[in-house]
N, CA and C atoms as a LAMMPS dump frame, in Angstrom:
ITEM: TIMESTEP
0
ITEM: NUMBER OF ATOMS
303
ITEM: BOX BOUNDS ff ff ff
-5.0000000000000000e+02 5.0000000000000000e+02
-5.0000000000000000e+02 5.0000000000000000e+02
-5.0000000000000000e+02 5.0000000000000000e+02
ITEM: ATOMS id mol type element x y z
1 1 1 N -387.82 467.449 -244.94
2 1 2 C -386.732 468.126 -244.245
3 1 3 C -387.115 469.566 -243.943
4 2 1 N -386.695 470.029 -242.788
5 2 2 C -386.878 471.426 -242.418
6 2 3 C -385.595 472.157 -242.778
7 3 1 N -385.752 473.303 -243.438
8 3 2 C -384.608 474.08 -243.892
9 3 3 C -383.614 474.343 -242.781
10 4 1 N -382.331 474.317 -243.145
11 4 2 C -381.289 474.602 -242.174
12 4 3 C -381.089 476.094 -241.979
13 5 1 N -380.212 476.418 -241.061
14 5 2 C -379.901 477.802 -240.717
15 5 3 C -379.179 478.495 -241.862
16 6 1 N -379.538 479.743 -242.075
17 6 2 C -378.843 480.579 -243.058
18 6 3 C -378.401 481.84 -242.33
19 7 1 N -377.167 481.842 -241.857
20 7 2 C -376.638 483.01 -241.154
21 7 3 C -375.359 483.448 -241.847
22 8 1 N -374.651 484.368 -241.252
23 8 2 C -373.382 484.82 -241.832
24 8 3 C -372.214 483.94 -241.403
25 9 1 N -372.437 483.036 -240.458
26 9 2 C -371.34 482.23 -239.918
27 9 3 C -370.732 481.327 -240.986
28 10 1 N -371.56 480.544 -241.673
29 10 2 C -371.054 479.619 -242.694
30 10 3 C -370.332 480.328 -243.823
31 11 1 N -370.978 481.327 -244.453
32 11 2 C -370.296 482.039 -245.529
33 11 3 C -369.024 482.754 -245.078
34 12 1 N -369.044 483.348 -243.885
35 12 2 C -367.859 484.065 -243.402
36 12 3 C -366.702 483.11 -243.162
37 13 1 N -366.996 481.978 -242.523
38 13 2 C -365.938 480.993 -242.272
39 13 3 C -365.414 480.429 -243.584
40 14 1 N -366.325 480.142 -244.515
41 14 2 C -365.912 479.62 -245.818
42 14 3 C -365.088 480.623 -246.597
43 15 1 N -365.5 481.885 -246.561
44 15 2 C -364.761 482.93 -247.274
45 15 3 C -363.365 483.107 -246.695
46 16 1 N -363.257 483.068 -245.374
47 16 2 C -361.941 483.2 -244.738
48 16 3 C -361.037 482.04 -245.131
49 17 1 N -361.583 480.83 -245.079
50 17 2 C -360.778 479.656 -245.438
51 17 3 C -360.412 479.685 -246.917
52 18 1 N -361.389 480.025 -247.768
53 18 2 C -361.123 480.082 -249.207
54 18 3 C -360.117 481.158 -249.563
55 19 1 N -360.236 482.309 -248.921
56 19 2 C -359.28 483.389 -249.164
57 19 3 C -357.881 483.02 -248.717
58 20 1 N -357.786 482.357 -247.564
59 20 2 C -356.473 481.928 -247.064
60 20 3 C -355.849 480.913 -248.008
61 21 1 N -356.665 479.973 -248.48
62 21 2 C -356.15 478.966 -249.412
63 21 3 C -355.753 479.618 -250.732
64 22 1 N -356.61 480.532 -251.229
65 22 2 C -356.306 481.212 -252.49
66 22 3 C -355.046 482.05 -252.42
67 23 1 N -354.744 482.584 -251.254
68 23 2 C -353.557 483.438 -251.114
69 23 3 C -352.254 482.658 -251.215
70 24 1 N -352.34 481.343 -251.19
71 24 2 C -351.127 480.527 -251.318
72 24 3 C -350.807 480.207 -252.773
73 25 1 N -351.674 480.669 -253.688
74 25 2 C -351.505 480.352 -255.11
75 25 3 C -350.957 481.568 -255.843
76 26 1 N -349.96 481.363 -256.665
77 26 2 C -349.442 482.399 -257.541
78 26 3 C -348.657 483.486 -256.834
79 27 1 N -348.356 484.551 -257.637
80 27 2 C -347.599 485.705 -257.144
81 27 3 C -348.237 486.976 -257.68
82 28 1 N -348.033 488.083 -257.009
83 28 2 C -348.497 489.391 -257.479
84 28 3 C -349.993 489.435 -257.697
85 29 1 N -350.386 489.963 -258.899
86 29 2 C -351.817 490.113 -259.185
87 29 3 C -352.505 488.757 -259.329
88 30 1 N -351.776 487.73 -259.728
89 30 2 C -352.342 486.376 -259.803
90 30 3 C -352.747 485.878 -258.427
91 31 1 N -351.938 486.189 -257.441
92 31 2 C -352.262 485.799 -256.063
93 31 3 C -353.508 486.553 -255.584
94 32 1 N -353.596 487.835 -255.929
95 32 2 C -354.766 488.629 -255.536
96 32 3 C -356.04 488.046 -256.137
97 33 1 N -355.995 487.705 -257.421
98 33 2 C -357.155 487.108 -258.092
99 33 3 C -357.509 485.777 -257.434
100 34 1 N -356.513 484.948 -257.167
101 34 2 C -356.757 483.65 -256.529
102 34 3 C -357.352 483.827 -255.135
103 35 1 N -356.888 484.825 -254.41
104 35 2 C -357.424 485.09 -253.066
105 35 3 C -358.892 485.489 -253.141
106 36 1 N -359.225 486.392 -254.058
107 36 2 C -360.616 486.844 -254.212
108 36 3 C -361.509 485.686 -254.653
109 37 1 N -361.078 484.937 -255.662
110 37 2 C -361.878 483.798 -256.136
111 37 3 C -362.025 482.737 -255.049
112 38 1 N -360.961 482.505 -254.298
113 38 2 C -361.034 481.547 -253.191
114 38 3 C -362.02 481.987 -252.128
115 39 1 N -362.031 483.287 -251.829
116 39 2 C -362.966 483.814 -250.829
117 39 3 C -364.408 483.682 -251.307
118 40 1 N -364.659 483.969 -252.576
119 40 2 C -366.021 483.846 -253.12
120 40 3 C -366.476 482.393 -253.098
121 41 1 N -365.636 481.501 -253.624
122 41 2 C -365.994 480.079 -253.644
123 41 3 C -366.16 479.537 -252.227
124 42 1 N -365.295 479.95 -251.332
125 42 2 C -365.394 479.508 -249.94
126 42 3 C -366.667 479.993 -249.271
127 43 1 N -367.071 481.218 -249.561
128 43 2 C -368.309 481.76 -249
129 43 3 C -369.529 480.989 -249.464
130 44 1 N -369.57 480.669 -250.76
131 44 2 C -370.686 479.885 -251.306
132 44 3 C -370.701 478.491 -250.69
133 45 1 N -369.539 477.856 -250.636
134 45 2 C -369.453 476.511 -250.053
135 45 3 C -369.803 476.534 -248.569
136 46 1 N -369.336 477.537 -247.856
137 46 2 C -369.634 477.644 -246.425
138 46 3 C -371.118 477.789 -246.155
139 47 1 N -371.812 478.554 -246.988
140 47 2 C -373.263 478.717 -246.836
141 47 3 C -373.975 477.388 -247.05
142 48 1 N -373.554 476.643 -248.075
143 48 2 C -374.181 475.346 -248.364
144 48 3 C -373.929 474.347 -247.243
145 49 1 N -372.719 474.331 -246.723
146 49 2 C -372.392 473.41 -245.629
147 49 3 C -373.209 473.751 -244.391
148 50 1 N -373.287 475.032 -244.043
149 50 2 C -374.055 475.431 -242.859
150 50 3 C -375.512 474.998 -242.985
151 51 1 N -376.114 475.258 -244.142
152 51 2 C -377.52 474.887 -244.313
153 51 3 C -377.694 473.372 -244.263
154 52 1 N -376.764 472.642 -244.872
155 52 2 C -376.863 471.183 -244.888
156 52 3 C -376.746 470.546 -243.52
157 53 1 N -375.818 471.011 -242.716
158 53 2 C -375.613 470.374 -241.405
159 53 3 C -376.653 470.798 -240.373
160 54 1 N -377.414 471.853 -240.648
161 54 2 C -378.431 472.28 -239.688
162 54 3 C -379.848 471.881 -240.105
163 55 1 N -379.983 471.156 -241.232
164 55 2 C -381.303 470.652 -241.627
165 55 3 C -381.78 469.619 -240.626
166 56 1 N -383.096 469.529 -240.466
167 56 2 C -383.673 468.562 -239.533
168 56 3 C -384.813 467.825 -240.214
169 57 1 N -385.058 466.587 -239.764
170 57 2 C -386.219 465.863 -240.252
171 57 3 C -387.463 466.538 -239.715
172 58 1 N -388.498 466.621 -240.547
173 58 2 C -389.719 467.291 -240.133
174 58 3 C -390.95 466.435 -240.36
175 59 1 N -392.024 466.815 -239.709
176 59 2 C -393.325 466.179 -239.87
177 59 3 C -394.337 467.234 -240.28
178 60 1 N -395.24 466.86 -241.178
179 60 2 C -396.401 467.687 -241.47
180 60 3 C -397.569 467.007 -240.77
181 61 1 N -398.106 467.649 -239.751
182 61 2 C -399.125 467.047 -238.896
183 61 3 C -400.456 467.756 -239.139
184 62 1 N -401.472 466.985 -239.509
185 62 2 C -402.82 467.525 -239.658
186 62 3 C -403.598 467.176 -238.398
187 63 1 N -404.134 468.2 -237.744
188 63 2 C -404.858 468.012 -236.485
189 63 3 C -406.31 468.429 -236.686
190 64 1 N -407.235 467.522 -236.327
191 64 2 C -408.656 467.869 -236.336
192 64 3 C -408.999 468.368 -234.942
193 65 1 N -409.389 469.639 -234.869
194 65 2 C -409.705 470.257 -233.584
195 65 3 C -411.074 469.799 -233.082
196 66 1 N -411.31 469.982 -231.8
197 66 2 C -412.584 469.583 -231.194
198 66 3 C -413.783 470.275 -231.843
199 67 1 N -413.58 471.484 -232.389
200 67 2 C -414.689 472.204 -233.034
201 67 3 C -414.899 471.781 -234.487
202 68 1 N -414.113 470.797 -234.96
203 68 2 C -414.256 470.289 -236.322
204 68 3 C -413.302 470.902 -237.326
205 69 1 N -412.697 472.034 -236.995
206 69 2 C -411.715 472.651 -237.891
207 69 3 C -410.461 471.785 -237.952
208 70 1 N -409.682 471.983 -238.999
209 70 2 C -408.409 471.273 -239.127
210 70 3 C -407.287 472.292 -239.273
211 71 1 N -406.143 471.997 -238.68
212 71 2 C -404.946 472.818 -238.84
213 71 3 C -403.798 471.901 -239.238
214 72 1 N -402.879 472.45 -240
215 72 2 C -401.694 471.705 -240.409
216 72 3 C -400.48 472.412 -239.831
217 73 1 N -399.626 471.648 -239.163
218 73 2 C -398.426 472.197 -238.538
219 73 3 C -397.224 471.417 -239.056
220 74 1 N -396.182 472.124 -239.46
221 74 2 C -394.912 471.492 -239.833
222 74 3 C -393.934 471.787 -238.713
223 75 1 N -393.336 470.73 -238.174
224 75 2 C -392.399 470.908 -237.068
225 75 3 C -391.341 469.824 -237.112
226 76 1 N -390.3 470.02 -236.306
227 76 2 C -389.225 469.041 -236.198
228 76 3 C -389.8 467.706 -235.723
229 77 1 N -389.273 466.622 -236.281
230 77 2 C -389.751 465.275 -235.947
231 77 3 C -389.099 464.788 -234.66
232 78 1 N -389.326 465.517 -233.567
233 78 2 C -388.688 465.169 -232.298
234 78 3 C -389.629 464.452 -231.336
235 79 1 N -390.906 464.336 -231.697
236 79 2 C -391.892 463.631 -230.873
237 79 3 C -392.674 462.706 -231.798
238 80 1 N -392.765 461.403 -231.469
239 80 2 C -393.533 460.5 -232.339
240 80 3 C -395.041 460.684 -232.13
241 81 1 N -395.784 460.668 -233.23
242 81 2 C -397.24 460.771 -233.182
243 81 3 C -397.836 459.599 -233.946
244 82 1 N -399.034 459.188 -233.55
245 82 2 C -399.772 458.15 -234.262
246 82 3 C -401.158 458.695 -234.584
247 83 1 N -401.748 458.182 -235.658
248 83 2 C -403.101 458.592 -236.025
249 83 3 C -404.025 458.339 -234.841
250 84 1 N -404.827 459.328 -234.501
251 84 2 C -405.778 459.198 -233.402
252 84 3 C -405.283 459.712 -232.065
253 85 1 N -404.002 460.052 -231.965
254 85 2 C -403.476 460.607 -230.709
255 85 3 C -404.223 461.89 -230.344
256 86 1 N -404.532 462.063 -229.057
257 86 2 C -405.042 463.339 -228.558
258 86 3 C -403.825 464.242 -228.357
259 87 1 N -403.88 465.433 -228.916
260 87 2 C -402.737 466.347 -228.852
261 87 3 C -403.212 467.743 -228.481
262 88 1 N -402.232 468.59 -228.179
263 88 2 C -402.486 470.01 -227.944
264 88 3 C -401.771 470.796 -229.029
265 89 1 N -402.409 471.846 -229.512
266 89 2 C -401.792 472.749 -230.478
267 89 3 C -401.403 474.003 -229.705
268 90 1 N -400.102 474.254 -229.633
269 90 2 C -399.573 475.363 -228.831
270 90 3 C -399.003 476.441 -229.742
271 91 1 N -399.366 477.687 -229.481
272 91 2 C -398.818 478.807 -230.239
273 91 3 C -398.085 479.723 -229.272
274 92 1 N -396.797 479.954 -229.56
275 92 2 C -395.966 480.795 -228.702
276 92 3 C -396.182 482.272 -228.967
277 93 1 N -395.608 483.094 -228.116
278 93 2 C -395.736 484.549 -228.255
279 93 3 C -395.069 485.065 -229.532
280 94 1 N -394.137 484.264 -230.082
281 94 2 C -393.471 484.655 -231.326
282 94 3 C -394.24 484.198 -232.562
283 95 1 N -395.403 483.555 -232.361
284 95 2 C -396.232 483.128 -233.483
285 95 3 C -395.969 481.72 -233.974
286 96 1 N -394.949 481.048 -233.436
287 96 2 C -394.678 479.676 -233.863
288 96 3 C -395.688 478.73 -233.22
289 97 1 N -396.082 477.717 -233.979
290 97 2 C -397.066 476.749 -233.509
291 97 3 C -396.438 475.369 -233.494
292 98 1 N -396.715 474.613 -232.427
293 98 2 C -396.224 473.239 -232.288
294 98 3 C -397.365 472.351 -231.837
295 99 1 N -397.223 471.071 -232.146
296 99 2 C -398.157 470.061 -231.669
297 99 3 C -397.445 469.284 -230.574
298 100 1 N -398.144 469.051 -229.47
299 100 2 C -397.562 468.366 -228.319
300 100 3 C -398.53 467.309 -227.825
301 101 1 N -397.981 466.23 -227.262
302 101 2 C -398.832 465.188 -226.669
303 101 3 C -399.239 465.588 -225.279
């Protein structure tokens, strides 16, 4: 699996939902504590959900180059490869490398 996204969106949404839910519990200082705890728990849960739903299946591809060197590339499993396929190793301006047929 390729790691999912880790941004502020999941934790922020979770914290907002958790805080809103926590604010419905208790009265006075008890409500304040429940709101804070709900926001913290919601933020943690939101981060986990975001990472989980954005994970992707990945491939670790070992390519033997024409000069005899070997490179290993990990990328999303969006293109099927078979042993012996002729491929191209592409490196973008941002430094990311992909294998393409």
